[in-house]
C-alpha angles and dihedrals in degrees: 000000000000117000135192122212114227136175096263100038143295121318120194112234099218091153092062092050093048092050092050092047092048093050091047091049092049090050092053091047093053091046092051092049092051091047091051092049092050091049092052091048088054089051091051090049092055089058089062097066122129088259089070103029099041115010098045095051089049091054090046090054089055099050104024126282105249098034090050093047091050091050091046091050090052093053091043091058098035101043112005096051097055092039090051089052090049095051094045091050092047092050095045095048098042099034087214140126123254091275100040093050087074097048090116089057106042093181090066097047087094088070089062092049090051090052090053090048092049091050091052093048091050089049091054097057093035088061089058090056093047093047091050092052091047092048094052091045090055095043094047093045094052098039143026129299122261092039117250092237089053097055123103109167122203128183112244133170087264094051131263116346132184108244097183111101126208095263091055089046093055093045092051096048128027095001095045118122115269092241091058104037109015093163093064093052088050091055091048091049091054092049092047090050092050093047094048091053100033103048095050088058086073086067094052092119093028109215097021097049091038090059092047093050093048092047090053096045096047099068091042092057093044094049094048091047092050091050093049094046094045100048104027106034119113113213091198091060092051091048091050091049092052093045093050095054093105093096096100096146088093087074089072090067116089093215095073091051092049092047093048092049092053090045092053091052092048096045092051092050089236092131098057099048091239092132092056093052092041092048091069096038119021094029100030092119097038131097103252092209095060091037092056091049092049092048090053094046094049091049091048094051094042092051096051094043093048092055092045092048097051092042093052093046096048098052091192130112098210111061134181112253099188124118091274095044097131093048089050090048092052093050098040096047091049092051097043093047092042096235123173116259093255090077098055087045089057091046094051089043090057090053090047094052091045090050092053090054089049094053092046091053092046097046096044097078090043093053091042089058092046090051092054092047102041103025114202091357093064092105091066090056089045089056090050090051089050091052091049091046091052092052093046094046093051090047092052091047092050090055091057133241093301092080091044092051090048091055094045099043103033117014099043096043091052092049091045096054095039097050093044093049094048091045093053094043092046093051094046097047100035107033 
């Protein structure tokens, strides 16, 4: 205890100690509040991945908006919520990556390797989506809208009209075969190379730079989404969608249940192993029970709002359901409703920002594993993985969207369901 010497003796300075203790306690309280806010922002950011903003609306267009969202919500609460809690708890207790968390059960370490492989496969075809959105942003910004190569004028009683739709536009430009339009594949290859080596820089310090990148991307995505929904939404389209939700017979088909289950696993980042790595790093000081609930709520809200937003912007009943359906929707709706080129730029920008968040979440468990294996030299292996990813992404793109659709609709769903099932069974019967 501090003392002060005076003329008539020694007087304890309890007041000084109490003030110092109070200021120190207040400082820790403010720091904890800021840390909690940053953590929740990171959780919100993970709900804005391409799995929620792009893939889920596309699946909803296939099976019906409201029935699919209801089915997705069921799987999110019944399967994704407890599995999210399981993975967060495993990561927080073990402080390991998706592979190392099973070091006590070597026979199940293959599940972790499959999660890493699934994450890498998702990253490959996600890069194609990001590169396409970046390419159209650049081409629209520097030229006219609609694009010159996407214009096929025909004389009608009302004058000249462009008869080339968005799907034809995409297939004649950046998705054209190499033999027909080699220059477009060259541009895409350059963009893919830049993305594969630029985005991973945001993980240079792993957890610290990941949090910074997610905190920056989150408000950008939210602001763009609010602008699009406020100025481009059509209330009549939303009303029609809600009034036509009486077609529940689709729920008797097993395909919608299987698709919604896979979507719930992808949206929650259960498939990639991100939650295990983040449990011991990003969420190491958080209550995993409340974190799992918040992850589920943010994914639920993001899914419903994404479908409503794209439906209200499109204003069309017949929608493209291919791999690039949302990109086609952005371009086609802007052309048909004669919007200025700022609006498609915002739409493609939203997809680009969402894609960056997706790649960060997918690469984080991979780099976490590399860091544990290679120590300070993990960045060299990360560069090698980026070079390999660039080559594989360009190869997949050159083969057309059939290979991409095969990965997205067959390979990844099988890996997602299998790894999740083995993980749950292994934990219940072994631990």
